[in-house]
Backbone as a chain_set.jsonl record, in Angstrom:
{"seq": "XXXXXXXXXXXXXXXXXXXXXXXXXXXXXXXXXXXXXXXXXXXXXXXXXXXXXXXXXXXXXXXXXXXXXXXXXXXXXXXXXXXXXXXXXXXXXXXXXXXXXXXXXXXXXXXXXXXXXXXXXXXXXXXXXXXXXXXXXXXXXXXXXXXXXXXXXXXXXXXXXXXXXXXXXXXXXXXXXXXXXXXXX", "coords": {"N": [[-2.691, -7.872, 2.427], [-4.746, -6.811, 5.33], [-6.78, -5.508, 4.41], [-8.408, -2.229, 3.617], [-9.938, -0.777, 6.397], [-13.549, -0.75, 6.719], [-15.604, -0.098, 8.478], [-17.782, 2.196, 10.12], [-16.389, 5.374, 10.542], [-15.59, 6.888, 13.543], [-15.377, 9.61, 14.065], [-16.157, 10.898, 11.68], [-18.389, 9.653, 10.861], [-18.873, 8.093, 8.479], [-18.054, 5.455, 6.259], [-14.753, 4.086, 7.014], [-13.136, 3.628, 4.89], [-13.953, 5.432, 2.95], [-13.217, 7.756, 4.248], [-10.407, 7.479, 4.275], [-10.049, 7.591, 1.622], [-10.714, 10.061, 0.889], [-9.971, 12.207, 2.687], [-7.4, 14.248, 3.742], [-4.457, 13.119, 5.553], [-5.751, 11.001, 6.804], [-4.966, 8.461, 7.09], [-3.845, 5.159, 8.375], [-1.592, 5.534, 10.041], [-1.905, 8.019, 11.293], [-3.862, 7.26, 13.151], [-3.13, 6.222, 15.935], [-1.539, 3.243, 16.533], [-2.959, 1.541, 14.801], [-1.608, 0.186, 12.669], [1.68, -1.447, 12.781], [3.788, -0.954, 11.121], [4.734, 1.386, 8.639], [5.305, 2.865, 5.422], [4.64, 5.022, 4.047], [3.354, 7.96, 2.595], [3.021, 10.118, 4.443], [0.282, 10.304, 4.805], [-0.968, 11.493, 2.669], [-1.066, 9.85, 0.271], [-2.938, 7.802, -1.13], [-5.346, 9.39, -1.065], [-4.635, 11.546, -2.568], [-4.054, 10.456, -5.18], [-6.692, 9.573, -5.665], [-7.893, 12.134, -5.819], [-6.7, 13.232, -7.971], [-7.672, 11.791, -10.126], [-9.399, 10.587, -13.075], [-11.144, 8.661, -12.732], [-11.584, 6.322, -9.934], [-11.47, 3.034, -8.634], [-12.102, 1.13, -5.92], [-11.71, -1.895, -4.227], [-12.368, -3.866, -1.539], [-11.479, -6.592, 0.523], [-12.472, -8.052, 3.423], [-13.04, -9.45, 6.661], [-14.633, -11.465, 5.781], [-16.192, -10.488, 3.8], [-16.768, -8.771, 0.688], [-16.093, -5.492, -0.571], [-17.202, -2.686, -2.423], [-16.355, 0.496, -4.05], [-16.704, 3.309, -6.055], [-15.139, 6.292, -7.381], [-15.25, 9.539, -8.806], [-13.232, 11.965, -9.992], [-12.349, 12.323, -7.319], [-14.616, 12.109, -5.805], [-17.157, 10.359, -4.133], [-19.12, 8.091, -6.113], [-21.216, 6.705, -5.561], [-22.571, 5.251, -2.333], [-20.587, 3.062, -0.209], [-20.504, -0.229, -1.122], [-21.452, -3.551, -0.186], [-20.482, -6.298, -1.947], [-20.424, -9.007, -2.009], [-19.421, -12.325, -0.747], [-16.102, -13.048, 0.785], [-13.199, -14.936, 0.819], [-10.618, -14.313, 1.125], [-8.378, -11.646, 2.191], [-7.629, -8.103, 1.547], [-6.78, -5.273, -0.441], [-7.753, -3.769, -3.435], [-6.942, -1.467, -5.821], [-7.813, 0.508, -8.533], [-7.282, 2.842, -11.158], [-7.614, 5.782, -13.253], [-5.564, 8.333, -14.41], [-6.378, 11.806, -14.312], [-6.711, 13.477, -17.3], [-7.117, 16.143, -17.645], [-5.586, 17.197, -15.854], [-3.058, 16.158, -15.907], [-0.385, 16.367, -18.221], [0.649, 14.131, -19.622], [-0.287, 10.805, -19.511], [1.278, 8.688, -19.05], [3.134, 6.356, -17.108], [6.212, 5.887, -15.313], [7.12, 3.01, -15.503], [9.159, 1.442, -14.371], [10.026, 2.895, -12.151], [7.657, 2.98, -10.542], [7.298, 0.138, -10.01], [9.737, -0.332, -8.7], [9.343, 1.145, -6.286], [7.142, -0.344, -5.32], [8.291, -2.781, -4.837], [10.12, -2.073, -2.873], [8.313, -1.369, -0.826], [7.272, -3.873, -0.331], [9.294, -5.18, 1.028], [9.175, -3.858, 3.441], [6.834, -4.592, 4.472], [6.443, -7.582, 5.27], [4.569, -9.553, 5.418], [2.684, -8.997, 3.556], [1.444, -9.232, 0.168], [2.057, -7.587, -2.775], [0.467, -6.732, -5.609], [0.976, -5.833, -8.993], [-0.45, -4.318, -11.78], [-0.297, -3.171, -14.983], [-2.512, -1.974, -17.029], [-2.373, -0.83, -19.578], [0.064, -1.717, -20.731], [-0.041, -4.415, -20.291], [1.753, -5.704, -18.473], [2.461, -7.449, -15.662], [3.157, -7.968, -12.191], [4.32, -9.442, -9.117], [4.974, -8.763, -5.595], [6.476, -9.992, -2.852], [8.169, -10.27, 0.059], [9.235, -12.218, 2.418], [11.382, -12.234, 4.108], [11.74, -9.684, 4.992], [13.339, -6.666, 6.058], [15.879, -7.657, 6.247], [16.214, -9.382, 4.0], [15.928, -7.138, 2.149], [18.289, -5.7, 2.527], [20.089, -7.673, 1.51], [19.226, -7.784, -1.102], [19.855, -5.097, -1.921], [22.638, -5.236, -1.779], [23.19, -7.079, -3.74], [24.674, -6.768, -6.073], [27.107, -6.476, -5.11], [30.067, -7.568, -3.281], [29.666, -9.281, -0.436], [30.764, -9.129, 2.957], [30.043, -11.055, 4.687], [27.35, -13.399, 5.302], [24.27, -14.51, 6.345], [22.8, -11.083, 6.341], [23.37, -9.128, 9.471], [20.947, -9.141, 11.859], [18.698, -7.544, 13.805], [16.129, -7.352, 16.361], [13.924, -5.505, 18.282], [11.655, -4.829, 20.918], [9.907, -2.4, 22.646], [7.537, -1.572, 24.829], [5.034, -0.485, 22.915], [6.495, -0.11, 20.664], [8.351, -1.289, 17.909], [11.574, -2.069, 16.741], [13.632, -2.708, 14.061], [16.714, -3.726, 12.603], [18.898, -4.208, 10.089], [22.086, -5.266, 8.888], [24.844, -5.395, 6.592], [28.052, -5.678, 5.652], [29.979, -4.688, 2.894], [32.122, -4.783, -0.114]], "CA": [[-3.044, -7.176, 3.604], [-5.899, -6.95, 5.969], [-7.838, -4.607, 3.665], [-8.573, -1.055, 4.314], [-11.232, -0.742, 7.196], [-14.857, -0.315, 6.079], [-16.546, 0.291, 9.579], [-18.106, 3.627, 10.323], [-15.446, 6.175, 11.238], [-16.351, 7.52, 14.815], [-15.353, 11.126, 13.963], [-16.841, 11.394, 10.339], [-19.817, 8.984, 10.557], [-18.838, 7.523, 7.157], [-17.189, 4.26, 6.278], [-13.409, 4.582, 7.138], [-12.663, 3.53, 3.58], [-14.283, 6.677, 2.212], [-12.398, 8.762, 4.749], [-8.983, 7.254, 3.793], [-9.895, 8.017, 0.183], [-11.138, 11.517, 0.495], [-9.607, 13.113, 3.702], [-5.907, 14.21, 4.073], [-4.012, 12.767, 6.83], [-6.662, 10.076, 7.51], [-4.518, 7.082, 6.935], [-3.705, 4.408, 9.501], [-0.491, 5.988, 10.846], [-2.426, 9.015, 12.041], [-4.614, 6.655, 14.005], [-2.135, 5.539, 16.7], [-1.75, 1.797, 16.938], [-3.575, 0.627, 13.923], [-0.493, -0.697, 12.098], [2.926, -1.21, 13.429], [4.782, -0.534, 10.031], [4.375, 2.216, 7.554], [6.134, 3.391, 4.531], [3.828, 5.778, 3.082], [3.517, 9.375, 2.081], [2.527, 11.218, 5.379], [-1.156, 10.432, 4.886], [-1.417, 11.98, 1.456], [-0.963, 8.979, -0.713], [-4.195, 7.344, -1.89], [-6.227, 10.437, -1.18], [-4.149, 12.503, -3.696], [-4.223, 9.677, -6.377], [-8.001, 9.701, -5.915], [-8.257, 13.508, -6.18], [-6.125, 13.609, -9.345], [-7.937, 10.631, -11.073], [-10.67, 10.738, -13.677], [-11.991, 7.713, -11.835], [-10.867, 5.387, -9.113], [-12.409, 2.097, -8.066], [-11.489, 0.394, -4.772], [-12.366, -3.147, -3.814], [-11.703, -4.356, -0.193], [-11.887, -7.87, 1.111], [-12.248, -7.999, 4.83], [-14.027, -9.812, 7.526], [-15.51, -12.399, 5.051], [-17.012, -9.666, 2.957], [-16.103, -7.874, -0.42], [-16.786, -4.167, -0.696], [-16.611, -1.877, -3.672], [-16.91, 1.828, -4.158], [-16.134, 4.039, -7.199], [-14.969, 7.676, -7.249], [-14.922, 10.304, -9.986], [-12.422, 13.239, -9.611], [-12.11, 12.249, -5.977], [-15.911, 12.231, -5.171], [-17.761, 8.989, -4.366], [-20.223, 8.177, -7.046], [-22.289, 5.883, -4.761], [-22.146, 4.681, -1.075], [-19.811, 1.953, -0.098], [-21.398, -1.357, -1.247], [-21.128, -4.848, -0.077], [-20.863, -6.884, -3.255], [-20.439, -10.538, -1.919], [-18.499, -12.853, 0.364], [-14.662, -13.016, 0.372], [-12.49, -15.883, 1.575], [-9.292, -13.81, 1.467], [-8.383, -10.167, 2.728], [-6.832, -7.28, 0.849], [-7.342, -4.069, -1.043], [-7.249, -3.465, -4.817], [-7.227, -0.1, -6.3], [-7.611, 0.795, -9.989], [-7.519, 4.266, -11.415], [-7.199, 6.451, -14.555], [-5.25, 9.714, -14.05], [-7.251, 12.763, -14.968], [-6.125, 14.074, -18.484], [-7.347, 17.53, -17.547], [-4.671, 17.62, -14.778], [-1.676, 15.803, -16.425], [-0.037, 16.467, -19.72], [0.881, 12.838, -20.079], [-0.906, 9.79, -18.554], [2.254, 7.486, -18.929], [3.964, 6.098, -15.796], [7.57, 5.357, -15.502], [6.793, 1.719, -14.834], [10.367, 1.039, -13.556], [9.938, 3.665, -10.813], [6.418, 2.429, -9.873], [7.74, -1.162, -9.618], [10.887, -0.341, -7.683], [8.683, 1.512, -5.043], [6.193, -1.385, -4.792], [9.226, -3.795, -4.281], [10.616, -1.538, -1.544], [7.296, -1.482, 0.169], [6.964, -5.21, 0.071], [10.28, -5.539, 2.112], [8.802, -3.243, 4.707], [5.722, -5.334, 5.103], [6.855, -9.051, 4.757], [3.346, -10.495, 5.393], [1.842, -8.539, 2.516], [1.867, -9.398, -1.171], [1.607, -6.486, -3.544], [0.317, -7.234, -7.122], [0.972, -4.541, -9.867], [-0.917, -4.656, -13.245], [-0.306, -2.017, -15.881], [-3.5, -2.467, -18.029], [-1.938, -0.356, -20.839], [1.065, -2.439, -21.317], [-0.336, -5.857, -19.882], [2.687, -6.013, -17.622], [1.93, -7.899, -14.285], [4.22, -8.515, -11.335], [3.798, -9.633, -7.711], [6.127, -8.705, -4.777], [6.339, -10.623, -1.453], [9.484, -10.615, 0.663], [9.033, -12.757, 3.767], [12.548, -11.918, 4.847], [11.658, -8.311, 5.414], [14.452, -5.703, 5.777], [17.167, -8.496, 6.085], [16.141, -9.538, 2.68], [16.16, -5.911, 1.488], [19.793, -5.394, 2.556], [20.613, -8.61, 0.626], [18.953, -7.269, -2.295], [20.615, -3.852, -2.074], [24.001, -5.705, -1.984], [23.282, -8.241, -4.625], [25.749, -6.713, -7.216], [28.367, -6.278, -4.472], [30.745, -8.739, -2.644], [29.337, -9.094, 0.879], [31.888, -9.683, 3.65], [29.434, -12.145, 5.389], [26.121, -13.679, 4.884], [23.322, -13.336, 5.957], [23.019, -9.811, 7.263], [23.143, -9.058, 10.826], [19.602, -8.705, 12.003], [18.255, -7.231, 15.272], [14.792, -6.83, 16.457], [13.741, -5.204, 19.633], [10.315, -4.282, 21.265], [9.751, -1.743, 23.916], [6.082, -1.098, 24.906], [4.303, -0.685, 21.591], [7.482, 0.209, 19.61], [9.226, -2.324, 17.31], [12.642, -1.581, 16.05], [14.367, -3.628, 13.335], [17.921, -3.204, 12.053], [19.738, -5.15, 9.218], [23.411, -4.622, 8.517], [25.726, -6.299, 5.961], [29.179, -4.997, 5.111], [30.369, -5.228, 1.495], [33.349, -4.155, -0.669]], "C": [[-4.277, -7.464, 4.105], [-7.154, -6.374, 5.26], [-8.173, -3.405, 4.488], [-9.925, -1.194, 5.226], [-12.422, -0.244, 6.529], [-15.966, 0.195, 7.128], [-16.773, 1.745, 9.503], [-16.833, 4.227, 11.155], [-16.243, 6.891, 12.418], [-16.345, 9.068, 14.656], [-16.172, 11.596, 12.787], [-18.152, 10.756, 10.133], [-20.052, 8.506, 9.153], [-17.963, 6.28, 7.203], [-15.693, 4.758, 6.237], [-12.728, 4.582, 5.882], [-12.933, 4.805, 2.878], [-13.535, 7.783, 2.836], [-10.976, 8.718, 4.437], [-8.95, 7.804, 2.382], [-10.138, 9.47, -0.24], [-10.703, 12.607, 1.507], [-8.074, 13.059, 3.83], [-5.618, 13.757, 5.315], [-4.896, 11.76, 7.591], [-6.144, 8.666, 7.57], [-4.186, 6.46, 8.234], [-2.579, 5.061, 10.464], [-0.795, 7.161, 11.625], [-3.441, 8.524, 13.122], [-3.807, 5.722, 14.868], [-2.451, 4.004, 16.995], [-2.418, 0.927, 15.942], [-2.589, -0.339, 13.213], [0.797, -0.395, 12.792], [4.0, -0.702, 12.448], [4.125, 0.4, 9.151], [5.445, 2.7, 6.861], [5.501, 4.136, 3.511], [4.329, 7.196, 2.944], [2.924, 10.44, 3.022], [1.018, 11.38, 5.199], [-1.737, 11.116, 3.596], [-1.47, 11.058, 0.113], [-2.197, 8.765, -1.66], [-5.202, 8.453, -2.048], [-5.812, 11.432, -2.444], [-4.294, 11.86, -5.036], [-5.794, 9.685, -6.535], [-8.355, 11.034, -6.485], [-7.842, 13.846, -7.517], [-6.428, 12.498, -10.468], [-9.231, 11.007, -11.759], [-11.717, 9.906, -12.931], [-11.001, 6.836, -11.003], [-11.86, 4.418, -8.678], [-11.532, 1.324, -6.927], [-12.305, -0.829, -4.293], [-11.586, -3.688, -2.555], [-12.303, -5.795, 0.246], [-11.487, -7.936, 2.592], [-13.399, -8.544, 5.666], [-15.004, -10.727, 6.916], [-16.324, -11.743, 4.021], [-16.182, -8.947, 1.89], [-16.87, -6.638, -0.486], [-16.378, -3.412, -1.952], [-17.257, -0.474, -3.45], [-16.026, 2.558, -5.291], [-16.214, 5.555, -6.931], [-14.826, 8.27, -8.611], [-14.424, 11.642, -9.622], [-12.466, 13.283, -8.047], [-13.55, 12.122, -5.121], [-16.47, 10.769, -5.146], [-18.905, 9.128, -5.284], [-21.531, 7.51, -6.359], [-21.644, 5.451, -3.402], [-21.351, 3.486, -1.266], [-20.751, 0.803, -0.247], [-20.838, -2.782, -0.936], [-21.594, -5.663, -1.294], [-20.912, -8.356, -3.142], [-19.469, -11.002, -0.903], [-17.043, -12.835, -0.171], [-14.037, -14.096, 1.374], [-11.078, -15.468, 1.822], [-9.412, -12.444, 1.878], [-7.534, -9.386, 1.818], [-7.51, -6.077, 0.301], [-6.867, -4.037, -2.51], [-7.694, -2.132, -5.197], [-6.837, -0.005, -7.763], [-7.911, 2.259, -10.213], [-7.136, 4.718, -12.685], [-6.859, 7.872, -14.128], [-6.09, 10.507, -14.897], [-6.43, 13.35, -16.132], [-6.211, 15.552, -18.397], [-6.326, 18.053, -16.478], [-3.265, 17.34, -15.369], [-1.492, 15.817, -17.857], [0.19, 15.197, -20.294], [0.435, 11.914, -19.044], [0.101, 8.7, -18.411], [2.954, 7.568, -17.573], [5.249, 5.657, -16.16], [7.473, 4.082, -14.744], [7.929, 1.188, -14.075], [10.223, 1.655, -12.2], [8.799, 3.18, -10.0], [6.828, 1.04, -9.323], [8.709, -1.265, -8.531], [10.407, 0.013, -6.4], [7.915, 0.416, -4.439], [7.122, -2.383, -4.179], [9.808, -3.356, -2.999], [9.561, -1.795, -0.49], [7.08, -2.876, 0.581], [8.08, -5.715, 0.975], [9.903, -4.978, 3.387], [7.553, -3.843, 5.33], [5.711, -6.702, 4.543], [5.55, -10.001, 4.841], [2.394, -10.054, 4.362], [2.383, -9.001, 1.103], [1.251, -8.293, -1.965], [1.557, -6.985, -5.02], [0.19, -5.886, -7.922], [0.538, -5.105, -11.232], [-1.085, -3.37, -13.975], [-1.341, -2.525, -17.085], [-3.168, -1.958, -19.342], [-0.966, -1.264, -21.39], [0.822, -4.094, -21.175], [0.778, -6.329, -18.912], [2.087, -6.362, -16.091], [3.123, -8.247, -13.492], [3.647, -8.585, -9.869], [5.156, -9.492, -6.842], [5.732, -9.082, -3.342], [7.811, -10.957, -0.984], [9.361, -10.935, 2.192], [10.143, -12.434, 4.703], [12.603, -10.521, 5.306], [12.929, -7.61, 5.103], [15.865, -6.47, 5.7], [17.284, -8.856, 4.66], [16.437, -8.425, 1.825], [17.561, -5.569, 1.381], [20.423, -6.422, 1.541], [20.523, -8.102, -0.712], [19.789, -6.078, -2.801], [22.141, -4.174, -2.367], [24.203, -6.728, -2.982], [24.324, -8.156, -5.656], [27.182, -6.445, -6.509], [29.049, -7.625, -3.797], [30.458, -8.468, -1.152], [30.545, -9.816, 1.801], [31.381, -10.981, 4.593], [27.992, -12.299, 5.07], [25.478, -14.586, 5.95], [23.636, -12.123, 6.7], [22.734, -9.98, 8.702], [21.743, -8.53, 11.002], [19.13, -8.615, 13.399], [16.891, -6.762, 15.219], [14.428, -6.604, 17.938], [12.371, -4.555, 19.784], [10.397, -3.669, 22.683], [8.425, -1.106, 23.93], [5.496, -1.506, 23.607], [5.285, -0.402, 20.339], [8.453, -0.947, 19.228], [10.275, -1.589, 16.65], [13.423, -2.754, 15.25], [15.619, -2.931, 12.54], [18.57, -4.386, 11.249], [20.948, -4.537, 8.649], [24.141, -5.751, 7.782], [26.726, -5.401, 5.308], [29.455, -5.642, 3.892], [31.523, -4.432, 1.084], [32.848, -2.794, -1.269]], "O": [[-4.98, -8.28, 3.51], [-8.311, -6.717, 5.499], [-8.238, -3.415, 5.717], [-10.921, -1.717, 4.727], [-12.289, 0.707, 5.759], [-16.999, 0.768, 6.782], [-16.005, 2.465, 8.865], [-16.364, 3.713, 12.171], [-17.358, 7.387, 12.257], [-17.281, 9.726, 15.108], [-16.838, 12.626, 12.892], [-18.964, 11.225, 9.335], [-21.177, 8.485, 8.653], [-17.195, 6.109, 8.149], [-15.39, 5.717, 5.527], [-11.819, 5.389, 5.681], [-12.021, 5.235, 2.171], [-13.189, 8.729, 2.128], [-10.333, 9.762, 4.327], [-7.961, 8.412, 1.971], [-9.878, 9.978, -1.331], [-10.987, 13.785, 1.287], [-7.502, 11.983, 4.003], [-6.437, 13.944, 6.214], [-4.829, 11.655, 8.816], [-6.832, 7.768, 8.057], [-4.23, 7.188, 9.226], [-2.789, 5.049, 11.677], [-0.075, 7.415, 12.591], [-3.845, 9.339, 13.951], [-3.777, 4.523, 14.589], [-3.456, 3.626, 17.597], [-2.484, -0.288, 16.132], [-2.793, -1.553, 13.204], [1.022, 0.697, 13.314], [4.99, -0.1, 12.864], [2.934, 0.211, 8.905], [6.486, 2.979, 7.457], [5.722, 3.98, 2.31], [5.494, 7.543, 3.141], [2.415, 11.473, 2.587], [0.5, 12.476, 5.412], [-2.955, 11.273, 3.512], [-1.87, 11.51, -0.96], [-2.415, 9.389, -2.698], [-5.882, 8.493, -3.073], [-6.65, 11.98, -3.16], [-4.618, 12.556, -5.998], [-6.169, 9.824, -7.699], [-9.033, 11.112, -7.509], [-8.491, 14.643, -8.194], [-5.716, 12.291, -11.451], [-10.084, 11.659, -11.157], [-12.835, 10.288, -12.588], [-9.825, 6.662, -11.324], [-12.989, 4.794, -8.362], [-10.367, 0.983, -7.131], [-13.494, -0.71, -3.998], [-10.374, -3.907, -2.562], [-13.514, -6.013, 0.279], [-10.307, -7.879, 2.938], [-14.56, -8.191, 5.457], [-16.126, -10.826, 7.414], [-17.127, -12.422, 3.381], [-15.041, -8.558, 2.142], [-18.101, -6.636, -0.465], [-15.256, -3.558, -2.437], [-18.324, -0.256, -2.876], [-14.811, 2.386, -5.385], [-17.182, 6.049, -6.353], [-14.33, 7.601, -9.518], [-15.144, 12.409, -8.983], [-12.634, 14.393, -7.543], [-13.543, 12.046, -3.893], [-16.241, 10.03, -6.104], [-19.605, 10.14, -5.274], [-22.686, 7.82, -6.65], [-20.428, 5.303, -3.289], [-21.376, 2.892, -2.344], [-21.769, 0.803, 0.444], [-19.774, -3.12, -1.455], [-22.771, -5.745, -1.644], [-21.396, -8.996, -4.077], [-18.774, -10.211, -0.266], [-16.788, -12.643, -1.36], [-14.336, -14.115, 2.568], [-10.365, -16.109, 2.594], [-10.556, -11.993, 1.941], [-6.644, -10.028, 1.26], [-8.699, -5.866, 0.544], [-5.686, -4.261, -2.777], [-8.812, -1.736, -4.869], [-5.736, -0.367, -8.178], [-8.731, 2.841, -9.503], [-6.292, 4.045, -13.277], [-7.702, 8.567, -13.56], [-6.507, 10.113, -15.986], [-5.315, 13.744, -15.792], [-5.409, 16.217, -19.052], [-6.251, 19.261, -16.254], [-2.393, 18.208, -15.325], [-2.324, 15.345, -18.632], [-0.058, 15.087, -21.495], [0.686, 12.113, -17.856], [-0.188, 7.771, -17.656], [3.286, 8.618, -17.023], [5.429, 5.084, -17.235], [7.698, 4.027, -13.535], [7.67, 0.467, -13.112], [10.3, 0.955, -11.19], [8.978, 2.975, -8.8], [6.662, 0.855, -8.117], [8.613, -2.069, -7.605], [10.839, -0.576, -5.408], [7.966, 0.201, -3.228], [6.831, -2.847, -3.076], [9.989, -4.171, -2.094], [9.835, -2.345, 0.577], [6.732, -3.115, 1.737], [7.814, -6.68, 1.691], [10.266, -5.551, 4.414], [7.249, -3.649, 6.507], [5.091, -6.989, 3.519], [5.568, -11.124, 4.337], [1.331, -10.665, 4.247], [3.589, -9.133, 0.897], [0.047, -8.059, -1.864], [2.506, -7.57, -5.542], [-0.569, -4.983, -7.571], [1.019, -6.118, -11.739], [-1.936, -2.554, -13.62], [-1.0, -3.347, -17.936], [-3.628, -2.578, -20.301], [-1.141, -1.618, -22.556], [1.433, -4.905, -21.872], [0.651, -7.496, -18.54], [1.349, -5.588, -15.482], [4.072, -8.793, -14.056], [2.688, -7.912, -9.491], [6.227, -9.965, -7.22], [4.794, -8.547, -2.75], [8.52, -11.782, -1.56], [9.383, -10.064, 3.061], [9.951, -12.354, 5.917], [13.548, -10.195, 6.025], [13.56, -7.856, 4.074], [16.845, -5.956, 5.16], [18.36, -8.672, 4.09], [17.129, -8.61, 0.824], [18.041, -5.187, 0.314], [21.268, -5.992, 0.756], [21.515, -7.97, -1.429], [20.328, -6.067, -3.908], [22.803, -3.45, -3.111], [25.314, -7.244, -3.102], [24.851, -9.165, -6.125], [28.211, -6.238, -7.153], [28.433, -8.689, -3.865], [30.978, -7.482, -0.632], [31.142, -10.836, 1.453], [32.168, -11.763, 5.126], [27.411, -11.336, 4.57], [26.211, -15.443, 6.442], [24.537, -12.057, 7.536], [21.966, -10.848, 9.118], [21.375, -7.552, 10.352], [19.18, -9.611, 14.12], [16.449, -5.999, 14.36], [14.636, -7.504, 18.752], [11.945, -3.811, 18.901], [10.839, -4.255, 23.671], [8.164, -0.194, 23.147], [5.456, -2.679, 23.237], [4.884, -0.467, 19.177], [9.214, -1.475, 20.039], [10.0, -0.563, 16.028], [13.809, -3.722, 15.904], [15.55, -1.84, 11.973], [18.735, -5.47, 11.806], [20.917, -3.477, 8.025], [24.109, -6.902, 8.218], [26.386, -4.502, 4.538], [29.275, -6.845, 3.705], [31.924, -3.502, 1.785], [33.644, -2.028, -1.812]]}, "num_chains": 1, "name": "protein.A"}
């Protein structure tokens, strides 16, 4: 992706990254027009992960620069720091769930990976990398075929009546609509 914005937020006068990480409903879908596609959690996703983590580190590559910020129990440890140049773009988030909040720190890896895979179909220009540092498991998800490829994946264990799926895309003003359909047995 393009990386979470790091510029000063006009309302809060702090880096937009810090606002996204610490303020409910501050994500891009609540700032009309920032992104055309979203598949998130109504603006509570990364903020809640941050708040419920012993620590969280975020690294953003954007505009030719790399930035870093660390949080403890949802609070920034230091201001956003530019740490060097960057030739690519994207956001990397690492965190450790807070053991004072959760009885177990184990994730259902299958559930997490399935959700990341689904999100990759909704954002076909983005590559999502997953790394479980406890198990050493790593996976990457990139589905350039978007929702059409998602329908094929959903129907992979069935007999499709035709291939590829019917795919329709329309745009009106600033609204994009995509539909993918494939009948099966």
